[in-house]
Backbone as JSON, one array per atom type, in Angstrom:
{
  "sequence": "MYYEMTIAGLKRKLQLCKVTDDLYIAAFIMFSDVEITKATATELLKRVPEFDVLLTAEAKGIPLCYEMARQAGTDDYVIARKGPKLYMENLLTTEVDSITTDHIQMLCIGQREIDMIKGKRVLLVDDVISTGESLRSMENLVKRAGGNIVGSCAVLAEGDAAKREDIVYLEVLPVFNPDGTVKE",
  "N": [[-21.89, -4.34, -9.96], [-20.46, -6.83, -7.87], [-17.78, -8.09, -5.89], [-17.46, -10.63, -3.7], [-15.52, -11.29, -0.69], [-13.37, -12.89, 1.76], [-11.5, -11.25, 4.04], [-9.05, -11.33, 6.34], [-10.61, -12.85, 8.17], [-13.07, -11.45, 7.86], [-16.01, -10.78, 6.12], [-16.37, -9.11, 2.91], [-17.98, -6.96, 0.49], [-16.86, -5.97, -2.65], [-16.9, -3.39, -4.74], [-17.08, -3.56, -8.3], [-14.97, -1.89, -10.74], [-14.5, -0.22, -13.69], [-11.57, -0.18, -15.46], [-10.39, -0.42, -18.14], [-12.0, -0.99, -21.32], [-11.91, -3.96, -21.25], [-11.08, -4.63, -18.81], [-11.82, -4.83, -15.46], [-11.6, -3.87, -11.92], [-11.65, -4.76, -8.5], [-12.77, -2.65, -5.96], [-11.09, -2.1, -3.14], [-11.66, -0.49, -0.26], [-10.24, 0.91, 2.61], [-10.78, 3.27, 4.21], [-12.9, 4.43, 6.73], [-13.52, 1.93, 7.51], [-12.92, 0.72, 10.23], [-13.02, -1.83, 11.5], [-11.97, -3.66, 9.51], [-9.59, -2.56, 9.02], [-8.04, -2.79, 11.6], [-8.23, -5.59, 11.96], [-6.73, -6.57, 9.58], [-4.32, -5.35, 10.03], [-3.44, -6.54, 12.18], [-3.14, -9.19, 11.29], [-1.24, -8.94, 9.31], [1.08, -7.9, 10.7], [1.82, -10.26, 12.05], [3.1, -11.55, 10.03], [5.19, -10.21, 8.75], [8.66, -8.98, 8.29], [11.02, -7.91, 11.01], [10.99, -4.46, 11.82], [12.0, -0.9, 11.78], [10.71, 1.46, 11.04], [7.68, 2.28, 9.4], [6.4, 2.92, 6.08], [4.32, 4.38, 3.81], [2.31, 5.19, 0.87], [0.57, 8.2, 0.32], [-2.87, 7.85, -0.44], [-4.52, 5.85, 0.42], [-3.33, 3.86, 1.96], [-2.79, 4.82, 4.49], [-4.52, 4.47, 6.87], [-4.09, 1.77, 7.5], [-1.24, 1.68, 7.79], [-0.88, 3.45, 9.97], [-2.36, 2.02, 11.97], [-0.94, -0.4, 12.03], [1.52, 0.63, 12.95], [0.64, 1.59, 15.56], [-0.19, -0.92, 16.74], [2.03, -2.35, 16.78], [3.53, -0.92, 18.66], [5.27, 1.13, 17.83], [6.61, 4.38, 17.34], [6.95, 5.4, 14.99], [6.09, 6.12, 11.69], [5.86, 6.79, 8.21], [4.67, 9.02, 5.82], [4.51, 8.97, 2.42], [3.99, 11.74, 0.6], [1.51, 13.11, -1.78], [2.17, 15.42, -2.85], [4.28, 18.37, -2.44], [4.39, 20.0, 0.62], [4.09, 23.07, 2.35], [5.75, 23.17, 4.77], [7.53, 21.14, 4.35], [10.95, 20.48, 3.73], [13.96, 20.23, 1.86], [13.17, 18.34, -0.18], [12.67, 15.04, -1.52], [11.71, 13.59, -4.48], [9.58, 11.46, -6.51], [8.16, 9.74, -9.28], [4.98, 8.12, -9.9], [2.87, 5.83, -11.46], [-0.04, 4.66, -11.15], [-2.4, 2.25, -11.16], [-4.99, 2.69, -10.48], [-5.38, 5.46, -10.87], [-5.7, 8.02, -13.29], [-3.54, 9.3, -14.23], [-0.07, 10.57, -14.19], [1.47, 10.57, -10.94], [2.96, 12.31, -8.27], [5.19, 11.4, -5.59], [6.43, 12.27, -2.47], [8.94, 13.05, 0.07], [10.08, 14.84, 2.95], [12.76, 16.58, 4.78], [12.31, 15.83, 7.42], [11.09, 13.33, 7.19], [13.02, 12.02, 5.9], [15.05, 11.9, 7.84], [13.85, 10.28, 9.55], [13.9, 7.94, 8.28], [16.59, 7.31, 7.37], [19.15, 5.17, 7.76], [17.58, 3.17, 8.95], [15.57, 0.18, 9.33], [13.15, -0.34, 6.97], [9.72, -0.94, 6.54], [7.61, -1.33, 3.79], [4.28, -0.41, 3.14], [1.04, -1.04, 1.93], [-2.33, -0.88, 0.73], [-3.44, -2.41, -1.37], [-1.56, -4.24, -3.66], [-0.84, -4.06, -6.93], [0.13, -3.54, -9.92], [2.67, -2.63, -8.9], [3.69, -0.27, -9.11], [3.38, 1.7, -7.04], [5.05, 0.53, -4.98], [7.47, 0.53, -6.2], [8.12, 3.34, -6.36], [8.06, 4.11, -3.88], [10.21, 2.45, -2.91], [12.32, 3.72, -4.22], [12.26, 6.18, -3.02], [13.07, 5.51, -0.38], [15.58, 4.43, -0.71], [17.09, 6.51, -1.67], [16.92, 8.13, 0.52], [18.55, 6.7, 2.27], [17.64, 4.63, 3.63], [16.95, 1.16, 4.78], [15.2, -1.27, 3.09], [13.3, -3.6, 4.38], [11.16, -5.18, 3.7], [7.87, -5.64, 1.92], [4.57, -5.09, 2.17], [0.88, -5.84, 1.77], [-2.56, -5.67, 2.17], [-4.06, -6.95, 0.11], [-3.09, -8.76, -2.84], [-3.28, -8.08, -6.24], [-4.2, -9.46, -9.14], [-1.5, -10.34, -11.25], [0.41, -9.67, -9.22], [0.07, -11.38, -7.29], [1.67, -13.48, -7.75], [4.18, -12.75, -7.13], [7.1, -13.2, -5.05], [8.26, -11.58, -3.33], [6.62, -9.88, -1.78], [4.51, -9.62, 1.15], [1.33, -10.68, 1.72], [-2.27, -10.79, 2.44], [-4.59, -11.84, 1.15], [-5.37, -12.82, -2.14], [-6.68, -10.87, -4.81], [-8.54, -11.14, -7.45], [-8.55, -10.03, -10.93], [-10.99, -8.63, -13.26], [-13.42, -9.56, -15.92], [-15.53, -7.6, -18.17], [-18.1, -8.57, -17.63], [-18.12, -9.3, -15.08], [-17.11, -11.67, -14.47], [-14.21, -13.63, -13.35], [-11.08, -12.88, -14.59], [-9.01, -14.88, -16.44]],
  "CA": [[-21.42, -5.66, -9.84], [-19.63, -6.7, -6.67], [-16.98, -9.33, -5.64], [-17.42, -10.9, -2.28], [-14.42, -12.16, -0.37], [-13.08, -12.91, 3.16], [-10.2, -10.77, 4.45], [-8.59, -11.37, 7.88], [-11.85, -13.33, 8.72], [-14.18, -10.74, 7.73], [-16.5, -10.79, 4.65], [-16.62, -7.79, 2.36], [-18.36, -6.92, -0.96], [-16.07, -5.05, -3.29], [-17.61, -2.86, -6.03], [-16.23, -3.64, -9.59], [-14.81, -0.69, -11.39], [-14.07, -0.28, -15.06], [-10.2, 0.38, -15.72], [-10.41, -0.28, -19.53], [-13.21, -1.76, -21.87], [-11.92, -5.15, -21.16], [-10.54, -4.91, -17.49], [-12.39, -4.34, -14.3], [-10.98, -4.3, -10.68], [-12.53, -4.65, -7.33], [-12.33, -1.53, -5.06], [-11.05, -2.33, -1.61], [-11.41, 0.79, 0.36], [-10.25, 0.87, 4.02], [-11.31, 4.37, 4.71], [-14.22, 4.36, 7.4], [-13.76, 0.61, 8.02], [-12.15, 0.41, 11.29], [-12.88, -3.12, 11.78], [-10.97, -4.45, 8.56], [-8.15, -1.97, 9.2], [-7.6, -3.45, 12.75], [-7.94, -6.95, 11.61], [-5.75, -6.59, 8.56], [-2.98, -4.81, 10.56], [-2.9, -7.61, 13.12], [-2.63, -10.24, 10.47], [0.07, -8.44, 8.48], [2.08, -7.94, 11.66], [2.13, -11.7, 12.24], [3.91, -12.19, 8.86], [6.33, -9.22, 8.28], [10.02, -9.05, 9.1], [11.23, -6.82, 11.93], [11.21, -3.11, 11.14], [12.04, 0.16, 12.6], [9.64, 2.36, 10.66], [6.86, 1.81, 8.32], [6.28, 3.83, 5.1], [3.18, 4.11, 2.87], [1.95, 6.27, 0.13], [-0.8, 8.86, 0.54], [-3.7, 8.12, 0.79], [-5.46, 4.63, 0.91], [-2.49, 3.08, 2.92], [-2.51, 5.58, 5.75], [-5.09, 3.84, 8.13], [-3.28, 0.59, 7.7], [0.19, 2.09, 8.26], [-1.07, 3.81, 11.35], [-2.8, 0.93, 12.95], [0.35, -1.29, 12.18], [2.49, 1.32, 14.02], [-0.02, 1.52, 16.86], [-0.25, -2.26, 17.34], [3.49, -2.65, 16.97], [4.05, -0.08, 19.6], [6.29, 2.02, 17.44], [6.13, 5.77, 17.15], [7.51, 5.81, 13.64], [5.6, 5.8, 10.3], [6.11, 7.86, 7.3], [3.61, 9.07, 4.55], [5.06, 9.82, 1.16], [2.81, 12.69, 0.23], [1.18, 13.06, -3.2], [2.7, 16.67, -3.37], [4.97, 19.07, -1.48], [3.58, 21.05, 1.54], [4.89, 24.22, 2.83], [6.55, 22.76, 5.91], [8.48, 20.14, 3.92], [12.21, 20.93, 3.27], [14.88, 19.25, 1.25], [12.3, 17.28, -0.69], [12.9, 13.98, -2.44], [10.42, 13.27, -5.12], [9.5, 10.44, -7.5], [6.77, 9.74, -9.91], [4.24, 6.87, -9.72], [1.9, 5.65, -12.44], [-0.82, 3.69, -10.51], [-3.61, 1.62, -12.18], [-6.24, 3.4, -10.1], [-5.42, 6.89, -11.11], [-5.59, 8.18, -14.76], [-2.46, 10.37, -14.48], [1.13, 10.32, -13.39], [1.41, 11.36, -9.61], [4.26, 12.49, -7.5], [5.2, 11.1, -4.29], [7.72, 13.04, -1.97], [9.19, 13.16, 1.45], [10.92, 15.99, 3.15], [13.78, 16.4, 5.62], [11.81, 15.18, 8.74], [10.78, 11.94, 6.97], [14.42, 11.43, 5.44], [15.73, 11.8, 9.07], [13.12, 9.19, 10.08], [14.14, 6.71, 7.5], [17.97, 7.16, 7.28], [19.78, 4.07, 8.58], [16.57, 2.38, 9.67], [14.82, -0.91, 8.78], [11.86, 0.29, 6.47], [8.69, -1.82, 5.98], [6.71, -0.64, 2.92], [2.9, -0.87, 3.47], [0.02, -0.55, 0.98], [-3.66, -1.59, 0.88], [-3.39, -3.36, -2.56], [-0.32, -4.12, -4.67], [-1.19, -4.46, -8.36], [1.29, -3.36, -10.87], [3.92, -2.71, -8.18], [4.34, 0.93, -9.32], [3.54, 2.55, -6.0], [6.04, 0.05, -4.33], [8.82, 0.98, -6.81], [8.28, 4.61, -6.12], [8.41, 4.18, -2.24], [11.55, 1.96, -2.67], [13.28, 4.82, -4.72], [12.62, 7.35, -1.99], [13.79, 5.03, 0.83], [16.99, 4.15, -1.02], [17.56, 7.88, -1.68], [16.96, 8.72, 1.97], [19.45, 6.12, 3.08], [17.04, 3.61, 4.54], [17.1, -0.31, 4.39], [14.02, -1.81, 2.94], [13.24, -5.05, 5.02], [10.09, -5.87, 3.03], [6.9, -4.83, 1.54], [3.32, -5.79, 2.46], [-0.32, -5.36, 1.42], [-3.71, -6.6, 2.44], [-4.33, -7.75, -1.07], [-2.29, -8.81, -4.08], [-4.23, -7.98, -7.28], [-3.81, -9.94, -10.47], [-0.17, -10.89, -11.29], [1.02, -9.36, -7.99], [-0.14, -12.59, -6.27], [2.85, -14.33, -8.23], [5.47, -12.16, -6.58], [7.46, -13.73, -3.83], [8.95, -10.49, -2.43], [5.75, -9.33, -0.97], [3.63, -10.3, 2.07], [-0.07, -10.2, 1.65], [-3.18, -11.62, 3.06], [-5.52, -12.51, 0.16], [-5.4, -12.65, -3.7], [-7.57, -10.17, -5.4], [-8.54, -11.19, -8.91], [-9.14, -8.9, -11.9], [-12.29, -9.16, -13.83], [-13.99, -9.21, -17.35], [-16.6, -6.53, -18.13], [-19.34, -9.18, -17.23], [-17.97, -9.54, -13.74], [-16.36, -12.9, -14.13], [-12.75, -13.43, -13.06], [-10.24, -13.04, -15.82], [-8.09, -16.03, -16.25]],
  "C": [[-20.49, -5.57, -8.69], [-18.87, -8.05, -6.6], [-16.98, -9.43, -4.08], [-16.24, -11.64, -1.87], [-14.2, -12.09, 1.19], [-11.67, -12.4, 3.23], [-10.08, -10.71, 5.98], [-9.92, -11.85, 8.52], [-13.03, -12.52, 8.58], [-14.62, -10.65, 6.17], [-16.69, -9.29, 4.18], [-17.06, -7.94, 0.88], [-17.57, -5.79, -1.54], [-16.78, -4.61, -4.63], [-16.52, -3.11, -7.14], [-16.22, -2.48, -10.21], [-14.2, -0.75, -12.66], [-12.58, 0.49, -15.08], [-10.2, 0.49, -17.35], [-11.67, -0.9, -19.99], [-13.1, -3.23, -21.5], [-11.25, -5.66, -19.76], [-11.25, -4.15, -16.43], [-11.66, -4.76, -13.06], [-11.9, -4.02, -9.6], [-11.98, -3.61, -6.42], [-12.39, -1.95, -3.68], [-10.54, -0.88, -1.09], [-11.49, 0.58, 1.8], [-10.67, 2.1, 4.64], [-12.71, 4.1, 5.28], [-14.49, 2.8, 7.77], [-12.89, 0.25, 8.87], [-11.95, -1.09, 11.6], [-11.91, -4.0, 10.87], [-9.57, -3.8, 8.78], [-7.49, -2.59, 10.5], [-7.31, -4.82, 12.42], [-6.75, -7.25, 10.58], [-4.37, -6.2, 9.19], [-2.46, -5.96, 11.37], [-2.31, -8.75, 12.32], [-1.28, -10.05, 9.85], [1.18, -8.47, 9.57], [2.53, -9.24, 12.05], [3.21, -12.29, 11.13], [5.06, -11.34, 8.26], [7.48, -9.4, 9.0], [9.99, -7.8, 10.23], [11.47, -5.55, 11.33], [11.32, -2.04, 12.26], [11.0, 1.36, 12.39], [8.87, 1.91, 9.4], [6.7, 3.02, 7.22], [5.15, 3.27, 4.07], [2.97, 5.35, 2.03], [0.68, 6.82, 0.48], [-1.73, 8.32, -0.6], [-4.3, 6.78, 1.38], [-4.64, 3.83, 1.88], [-2.4, 3.59, 4.34], [-3.26, 4.93, 6.91], [-4.44, 2.62, 8.48], [-2.04, 0.75, 8.3], [0.02, 2.62, 9.72], [-1.34, 2.77, 12.35], [-1.69, -0.17, 13.03], [1.13, -0.71, 13.16], [1.95, 1.26, 15.35], [0.09, 0.05, 17.59], [1.2, -2.79, 17.58], [4.26, -1.99, 18.04], [5.21, 0.76, 19.32], [5.79, 3.4, 17.19], [6.36, 6.2, 15.61], [6.7, 5.15, 12.53], [5.69, 6.97, 9.47], [5.11, 7.76, 6.14], [4.4, 9.79, 3.42], [3.78, 10.59, 0.54], [2.87, 12.82, -1.24], [1.76, 14.56, -3.74], [3.4, 17.36, -2.25], [4.05, 19.98, -0.56], [4.55, 21.97, 2.02], [5.96, 24.0, 3.91], [7.57, 21.72, 5.5], [9.85, 20.87, 3.37], [12.99, 19.86, 2.69], [14.15, 18.09, 0.63], [13.08, 16.21, -1.67], [11.81, 13.64, -3.02], [10.75, 12.19, -6.19], [8.12, 10.37, -8.0], [6.32, 8.3, -9.77], [3.0, 6.85, -10.71], [1.01, 4.42, -12.01], [-2.06, 3.43, -11.47], [-4.77, 2.31, -11.81], [-6.31, 4.83, -10.29], [-5.0, 7.13, -12.62], [-4.57, 9.19, -15.08], [-1.21, 10.08, -13.73], [0.98, 11.1, -12.1], [2.75, 11.44, -9.14], [4.08, 11.95, -6.2], [6.55, 11.78, -3.68], [7.61, 12.99, -0.37], [10.12, 14.3, 1.74], [12.13, 15.66, 4.26], [13.44, 15.54, 6.92], [11.55, 13.66, 8.44], [12.17, 11.37, 6.48], [15.03, 11.13, 6.84], [15.12, 10.54, 9.72], [13.57, 7.81, 9.51], [15.54, 6.28, 7.47], [18.55, 6.04, 8.31], [18.8, 3.02, 9.36], [16.07, 1.18, 8.7], [13.45, -0.39, 8.35], [10.94, -0.87, 6.01], [7.79, -1.0, 5.1], [5.32, -1.25, 3.05], [1.9, -0.37, 2.36], [-1.2, -1.4, 1.21], [-3.78, -2.69, -0.14], [-2.23, -3.11, -3.32], [-0.85, -4.82, -5.95], [-0.06, -4.6, -9.33], [2.6, -3.31, -10.26], [4.52, -1.24, -8.49], [4.49, 1.78, -8.03], [4.76, 2.0, -5.06], [7.5, 0.53, -4.85], [9.14, 2.49, -6.49], [8.71, 4.76, -4.56], [9.86, 3.51, -2.18], [12.65, 2.98, -3.23], [13.42, 5.78, -3.68], [13.3, 6.82, -0.73], [15.32, 4.86, 0.48], [17.73, 5.59, -1.0], [17.92, 8.52, -0.35], [17.98, 7.94, 2.88], [18.88, 5.09, 4.05], [17.31, 2.28, 3.89], [15.7, -0.96, 4.26], [14.02, -3.31, 3.35], [12.08, -5.95, 4.33], [9.01, -5.02, 2.6], [5.54, -5.59, 1.7], [2.09, -5.14, 2.05], [-1.35, -6.21, 1.96], [-3.95, -7.52, 1.45], [-3.35, -7.67, -2.14], [-3.24, -8.99, -5.16], [-3.57, -8.68, -8.49], [-2.5, -10.66, -10.35], [0.71, -10.81, -10.1], [1.21, -10.57, -7.05], [1.09, -13.73, -6.6], [4.14, -14.01, -7.69], [5.91, -12.88, -5.27], [8.21, -12.84, -2.86], [7.95, -9.54, -1.75], [4.92, -10.16, 0.0], [2.22, -9.79, 1.81], [-1.13, -11.13, 2.22], [-4.14, -12.4, 2.17], [-5.11, -12.1, -1.37], [-6.76, -11.93, -4.15], [-7.62, -10.4, -6.89], [-8.85, -10.05, -9.76], [-10.27, -9.51, -12.61], [-12.57, -8.79, -15.28], [-15.06, -8.39, -17.15], [-17.96, -7.2, -17.64], [-19.15, -9.59, -15.69], [-17.33, -10.92, -13.34], [-14.84, -12.75, -14.01], [-11.91, -13.78, -14.26], [-9.14, -14.16, -15.44], [-6.71, -15.6, -16.8]]
}
């Protein structure tokens, strides 16, 4: 089953994936889709507040975050990693319980990223905002690193996230019943 939608002027068919017996979500995957990455970055940059640095969580938001930084002409974007790397020092960590992952994950940044965030206007970037758990985890890292969150953005707001007034997004992504119809 698929859900077809237009995002930043481009039509895409998103595969429906089972989350629970009575809930399916549409998989929006930016990896390998340079056209959608460029177009959505352009559209989001028209709508977001001024920022100094972008932050996203590993992994699906990385192409979007990079492209937004490139188009904005900034050299600064930060990736909150899913686990510590050998080169990371003075770790800040937080947990995230994402709807698309079947276990609790970790997000972390090291001293290099802390230095990039401290005292800066930080824009949080994601591909899809659903429950808001990833955003909460990124907010936690930014606050602890001494940054100032100026906004949060995503390509799609899924389900109840579309009712939020504190995020910028391009399109609403519904959630689905097992038969592929939109959940009301």
